[in-house]
C-alpha positions, 0 to 999 in steps of 0.5 A, spaced: 635 574 163 629 577 166 632 582 170 637 584 165 633 583 158 626 584 160 620 579 161 619 578 153 626 576 152 625 571 158 619 568 155 621 563 151 625 560 157 619 561 161 615 557 156 620 551 156 620 551 163 613 550 163 613 545 157 618 541 161 614 541 168 608 538 164 612 533 161 614 531 168 607 530 169 605 526 163 611 522 162 614 521 169 620 518 170 618 511 166 624 512 162 628 512 167 626 506 170 627 503 163 634 505 163 635 502 170 631 496 169 636 495 162 641 496 167 639 491 172 638 496 178 631 494 181 633 498 187 634 504 182 628 503 178 623 502 185 626 509 187 624 512 180 617 509 180 616 511 187 617 519 184 611 518 180 606 521 185 600 523 180 599 516 176 593 518 173 596 525 169 600 520 166 599 518 158 594 512 158 600 507 155 605 510 160 599 509 165 598 502 163 606 500 163 606 503 170 601 499 173 604 493 170 610 495 173 607 496 180 604 489 180 610 486 178 614 489 183 609 487 188 608 480 186 616 479 186 615 482 194 610 477 195 604 482 196 599 479 192 593 484 194 597 489 191 599 486 185 592 484 183 589 491 184 595 494 180 594 490 175 586 491 175 588 498 174 592 497 168 587 493 165 582 499 167 587 504 163 584 500 156 589 503 152 589 502 145 596 502 144 598 496 148 592 492 147 597 486 145 599 486 153 592 484 156 593 477 154 600 478 159 595 482 164 590 476 164 596 471 165 599 475 171 592 475 174 591 468 173 598 467 176 596 471 182 590 467 184 594 461 183 598 463 189 592 465 193 589 459 192 583 462 188 582 456 182 576 458 180 578 465 178 585 463 176 582 458 170 578 464 168 584 469 168 588 464 164 583 462 159 582 469 158 590 470 157 590 465 152 584 467 148 587 475 148 594 472 145 601 472 149 607 475 146 611 468 146 611 461 146 614 461 154 608 465 157 603 460 153 606 454 155 606 457 162 599 458 161 597 451 159 601 448 164 597 452 169 590 450 166 593 443 165 594 443 173 587 446 175 583 442 170 587 435 173 585 438 180 578 439 178 578 431 175 578 433 168 583 428 166 582 429 159 582 436 158 588 437 163 592 432 158 590 436 152 592 443 155 599 439 157 600 436 150 599 444 147 604 446 152 609 440 151 608 442 143 610 449 144 617 447 146 619 453 150 626 455 152 625 457 158 629 452 163 624 453 169 618 452 164 622 445 161 623 442 168 615 444 169 614 440 163 619 434 165 616 434 172 608 434 169 610 429 164 612 423 169 605 425 173 601 425 167 603 418 165 600 416 172 594 419 171 587 415 167 583 418 162 
């Protein structure tokens, strides 16, 4: 169009192209990642995530989601250091639109610290997760179960039992958490205090 009609006729097309290029850098491929996850195709989701070369250019909520997703992928791959690094980047993004996700991020930090054997930081992060709020009863029950386990390891049996009662009272629906409660209940019966 530029050749046949002239520059001014093609200017609108050029502007649209510039807008699309700018949107690619500020939105990235996160929508494609979301669609791949919904279609239960994690390999495709990872490929789309890896296409984002400049995450600092993404809008804050999208950047926060990007780092959270990176952390989840690293955690699933057992790369705990990278998972922790990405979850901290997500927290540093400090997006006001995703404030409700802060509790989930601290829960994940607590789980990472538990996997690393850092019980002190696990306890701190899990308490922070509970205080910030978690989106559902299953996450809250998981946090209380981990706190219960940590307190019992510290020989704080009474506090451990209180956390366990809170977890059990939530009546989680996740089969994994239900089985943890059943196992923990057997163990709790033998603990004094």
